[in-house]
C-alpha positions as CSV (number, residue, x, y, z in Angstrom):
1,M,-127.0,-36.6,-30.6
2,S,-123.8,-34.8,-31.5
3,K,-121.8,-33.0,-28.7
4,A,-120.4,-29.2,-29.1
5,K,-117.3,-29.0,-31.4
6,K,-114.2,-27.4,-30.1
7,T,-113.3,-24.2,-31.6
8,I,-110.0,-23.2,-32.8
9,S,-108.4,-20.2,-35.2
10,A,-107.7,-20.4,-38.7
11,E,-104.2,-20.7,-38.4
12,D,-103.9,-23.1,-35.4
13,L,-106.1,-25.2,-37.5
14,D,-103.5,-24.8,-40.4
15,R,-100.7,-25.5,-38.5
16,K,-102.3,-28.7,-37.0
17,F,-103.6,-30.1,-40.4
18,D,-100.2,-29.4,-41.9
19,D,-98.2,-31.1,-39.1
20,G,-100.3,-34.0,-39.6
21,E,-102.4,-34.3,-36.5
22,D,-106.1,-35.3,-36.6
23,V,-108.3,-32.0,-36.8
24,S,-111.9,-33.8,-37.1
25,E,-112.5,-32.8,-33.6
26,Y,-113.2,-29.2,-34.9
27,F,-115.5,-30.3,-37.6
28,D,-119.4,-31.0,-37.0
29,F,-120.0,-33.9,-39.7
30,D,-123.5,-34.4,-38.7
31,N,-124.5,-31.1,-40.1
32,A,-122.1,-31.0,-42.9
33,I,-123.6,-29.4,-46.1
34,R,-122.3,-30.0,-49.7
35,P,-122.8,-26.7,-51.8
36,N,-122.9,-27.3,-55.4
37,K,-123.8,-30.8,-55.4
38,M,-123.0,-32.2,-58.9
39,Q,-125.3,-34.4,-60.6
40,R,-124.0,-36.9,-63.5
41,L,-125.3,-36.1,-67.2
42,T,-124.7,-37.9,-70.1
43,L,-125.0,-36.0,-73.7
44,D,-124.9,-37.2,-77.0
45,L,-123.5,-34.7,-79.5
46,P,-122.5,-35.2,-83.2
47,N,-118.9,-35.7,-84.1
48,W,-118.4,-32.1,-85.5
49,T,-119.3,-30.6,-82.0
50,V,-117.1,-32.7,-80.4
51,A,-114.3,-31.8,-82.4
52,A,-115.3,-28.2,-82.1
53,L,-115.2,-28.2,-78.5
54,D,-111.8,-30.2,-78.4
55,K,-110.5,-27.4,-80.6
56,E,-111.7,-24.7,-78.7
57,A,-110.6,-26.4,-75.2
58,T,-107.0,-26.8,-76.5
59,R,-106.7,-23.4,-77.7
60,I,-107.6,-21.8,-74.3
61,G,-105.9,-24.7,-72.3
62,I,-108.9,-26.3,-70.6
63,A,-110.3,-29.5,-70.3
64,R,-113.0,-30.3,-72.7
65,Q,-115.6,-30.8,-69.6
66,S,-114.7,-27.5,-68.3
67,L,-115.0,-25.8,-71.5
68,I,-118.9,-27.5,-71.3
69,K,-119.4,-26.0,-68.1
70,T,-118.4,-22.6,-68.8
71,L,-120.5,-22.4,-71.7
72,I,-123.4,-23.8,-70.3
73,D,-123.0,-21.5,-67.2
74,A,-122.5,-18.5,-69.8
75,G,-125.5,-19.7,-71.7
76,L,-127.9,-19.8,-68.8
77,R,-126.7,-16.5,-66.8
78,A,-127.4,-14.9,-70.5
79,A,-131.0,-16.4,-70.5
80,G,-131.4,-14.6,-67.2
81,H,-130.9,-17.3,-64.7
82,S,-129.0,-15.3,-62.0
83,N,-129.7,-17.9,-58.9
84,A,-126.7,-19.4,-60.2
85,P,-123.7,-19.1,-57.8
86,Q,-121.2,-16.6,-58.5
87,N,-118.1,-18.4,-57.9
88,V,-118.5,-21.6,-59.8
89,N,-115.4,-23.4,-60.5
90,A,-115.7,-25.3,-63.8
């Protein structure tokens, strides 16, 4: 059984948090959700593919994993999978 949580303005919450105060009383941890929950995936790729990914990631200044996520996301959207969230952080 969870009791009603207190309410607070965003500005006051920020101030309390920045001051090091415990702000947990303002959150309902019993009903929290985690959007965009991740699932680990192992992927075997040929050496030339990994080298090309590394070269492109270096060229644009992002990590290999971020590049792979970005490319997969773009490919899925191009294939018509429009149910993907619009603000995914790679």
